[in-house]
N, C-alpha and C positions, 0 to 999 in steps of 0.2 A: 546228827543224832539218829538213832533208830526209833522210829515213831510208829505207833499202832493207832489206827482210827477205828474206834468201836462204834459202829453205826454209820453206814455208807449211803445215807440219803442225801438231801440237799446240802446240809452243812458239812457232813463228813466228806463228801466228794469234793466240795469246794476247798476245804482246808487241806485235804489229802493231796490234791493236784498242786496247789500253790506251795505247800511245804516240800513236795518232791522237786518242783521246779527250782526251789531255792537251795537245793543240794542235800536234802535229808533222805534217809532210807525209810520209805513209807510202805506200810502194809495195811490193807483194808480188811475189815471184818464184815462180811455180808453173807446172807443165806438165800436159798431159793432162787427165784427169778432174778433178783438183783445181783447175786453172785454170778449167775450165768451171764447176765448182761455185761458185767464188768470184765469178765474173762473174754467175752466175745469181741467187744468194741473198745475196751479200755475205759478209763475214767475221763469223762469229757465235760468241760465246763464252757459255758457261753455267756458272756456279759450281756445283759439286757440293755445296757446303755451304749456300750461301744460296739457290740457285735463281735468282739474278739473271741476266738475259740482256742482253747488249750486242751490238749489230749495227752495223757500219759498212761502207759501200760504199767500197772502196779500189781504186785502179788496180792492175791485174795485168799483169805482163810475163812472157814465157816465156823470155827470154834476156837475160843481162847482156853488154854489148858494151863496146868501148873507149870508146864515146861516152856510156855510162851515167854519170850524175853523182849523187852523194849526199854529205852531210856524214858520215853514219855508216851502216855496213852491219852488221846483225845476221846472223851466219851460224849457222843453226840446223839444219843438215843432220846426218845420222847419221855415226857413226865411219867406216863403210866408204865414205862419199861424199866425205870431206874432200880426199883426194888429187886427186880428179876436179875439184873446184871451184877449187882453188888457182890453176891457170894462168889461169882466167877472171877471178878477182879480181885477179891480178897485172897483167893486161892492162887492167883497168878503172881507169886512172890518175885518172879523174874522181871516184873514190870516196875520201873522206878516210880516216877511221878504220874499221877492221873489228873489231867485237866478236865474237870467236870463242867461241860457246857450244856447243862440240862435245865430246861424251864421248870422250876419248882418253887413253891412258896411255903413249904412245910418245915423250913429250916434244914441245915446241912448236918445236924448232929448224927442222924443215922448213917450218913456217908462217912463221917469222921470215925464213928464207932466201928464200921465195917472195914475200912481201909487203913485207919490210922491217920491222925491229923497231918503228920509230916509227909504223907504220900499224896495229899490232896491239894490241888489248886483249883479255886472256883473261878468261873468265867461265864461269858455269854456271847454268842456270835453276833456280829454287826452286819449280817447279810440276810437276805430273804430270797425266795424264788420257788422253783418247782422242777421236777423231773419230767421231761417231755421226750419220749422215744429214746430213753437212755441218756439224754443230754441234760445236764444240770444247768438250767437257765436261771441265772442268779442276778441279783442287784445288791450292791452294797448300800446300806441304809445311811445316808449322809447325816441324818440327825442323831444317829446312835452308833458310835464306834464299837468295835469288839471290846468287851469288858474283861479285864484280868485283875485279880485281886492284887493290891499294891505290895503285898509281902513277897511276890514272885516276879521281880523285875526281869530275871533271866528268862523266864518263860514268855513274858511280854515281849522281850527282844526277839525271840524266835518267831513269834507270831507277826511282829512288825516287819521283820526282815523278809517274811513271805508275802509282803505287800498289803497287809491289813492296817487300817487305822486302829490304834489301841488307846483305850482310856483305863488308867489304873484307878481302881476303886477300893477303898479301905474295907467297907462293910458290904460285901456282895450279897449276903442274905437279905439285907434291907432293900438293896437295889432290886433283887428278884421279887420281893413281895410287892413293891410298887409296880413293877412291870407286870406281875400276874393280875393285879386289879385292872390295869390298862388293857392288857391283851384279851382277857376274858370279857371285858365290857365291849370292846370293839367287835370281837367275834360274835358275841351274843347279838349285837345289833345287826351284824351281817347275816346271821341265821334268820332274821326276820324278813330279809329281802332275798333269800335264796343265794346268799354269798355273792351278790352283785354290788360291787363298790359304787358304781355309778348310780344305781337305784337308791342306795343309802344316801349318797350325796344329794340326791334330788328331794329328800325329805328333811326339811329343817327340824321338824319335831323329833324324828328318830335320832338325828345327830345331837340335838339338844339333850335328849334322854341319855345318850352315851356320855356326853360331857358331864352331866349331873351325876351319873353313876360313878365315874372316876373320882369326882369331887367327894362323893359320899365315902367311897372306899378309902381314899387317901386321908380323909378326916378321921376315919376310924383308926387307921394306922398311926396317924399323928398321936392319938390318945394312948396308943400302945408304946410310944417312944421309938417307933421305927424311923430311921434316918430319912430325911426328906428326899423326894425325887430330884433328879437333875434339874438345874435351874431353868433350862429352856422349857422343859415339859411342865414344871410347876408354874411357870409364868403363863403358858397358853391355857392350862387347865384351871388354875386357881386364882390368878391375879388379874387377868384381863377381863373386861366385861363379857358376860355370857354370849351376847350376839356376835362379838368379834371372834370368840373361840369357836362358835358354830360355823362361821364363815371360813375360818382357817381350815377346819376339818372337812368342810364341804369341798373346798378347793383341792385339798390333798387327795381326798377319796375319788374325785372325778378325774384326776390325772392318772396316767399309767401306773404311778407308784401305788395308788390305792389298791389295785389288783395285785401287784407284785409284792408289796409289803404285807398285806393283810388277807385279802379275799382268797388268794391262791392257797395259802396255808390253811385258812379256816375250812375250806372245802374238804381237806383230807385229815383234819386234826380234831374232829369232834370229841373223840375219846380223851385226847390230851386236854382239851379245854374243860371237859367235865371234871377231870382230875385236878386241874388248877383251880376251878371254881370251888371244889371241895376243900382244897387247901385254904383258900381265902375265907370260906365259911367257917372253917375251924379256928381261924385266927381271932374272930370277934363275933359277939352275939348282938352287936348293935343293929338297930333297924336301918336298913339301906334299901328303901323301896325301889329306886331306879335300878340299882345294881342287882337286886334280887330278881327283878323282872327280866333282866338280860340273862341271868343265870337260868331262869325258867326256859328261855329260848334255847339255851345250850342243851338243857335236859330234853326238850322236845326234839331237837335236831338229832340227838343221840338215839332216840327211839325210832327214827325213820329208817 
């Protein structure tokens, strides 16, 4: 397939390299320093678990135009950028399907209206990490495979053949809303300790507040009829006794995964977290004191 990667940060670079190595014709969309970096050293990924490094020289373009052609476009921009890129993608009628892998909780209707429902596949990446000196140092999230909506098994197969674990999900918008509550809560807690996952783990009270915040948000979503969170997450957040949930998250946060999964992204994504928090606030008017407290930490971090 001819594949375009719209957004060549951590996720776009990882997917671009792996899709290229699995035999696809991949082009990256990047601008400024990132475009220069990719042209100079190539797209480089390094597994934080195995240490394996893969590097591929890929074409880089800075603009998508009406003449741009691709069978598939992976959109891996941040939440606050999606409204900006939709008109560009809508005008690029030479692009077939768009796999939207953007963290959002405001519903996908604006995306469908802009691009047409039949051009859109919803998903979410099952990896995390950060760029260090031009190298994408990533970790695959063992607890969360890459999500692809179940109506697009052919796209799931492409992603799976590139080496990713894939979970087919029927209602991706519900999945994204649950995830938005979770990720804004944990990032809000991290902003209270300068994005230090080990420091957060050392405070049972802060971790307890984070768990209660997710419970509050998910209870509000329950009342709206949003499809429940995946079983493993719902178990650890909602069904096990609170002290056990707190210990679980303390253990994960103090491990290297705490920084790789959460803190590294939180340091560079304050604007995205603020946009996601606004999405969640718009979903419900329920009183959620613990979650609102963490949203206030996001607001404060954004002002720094």
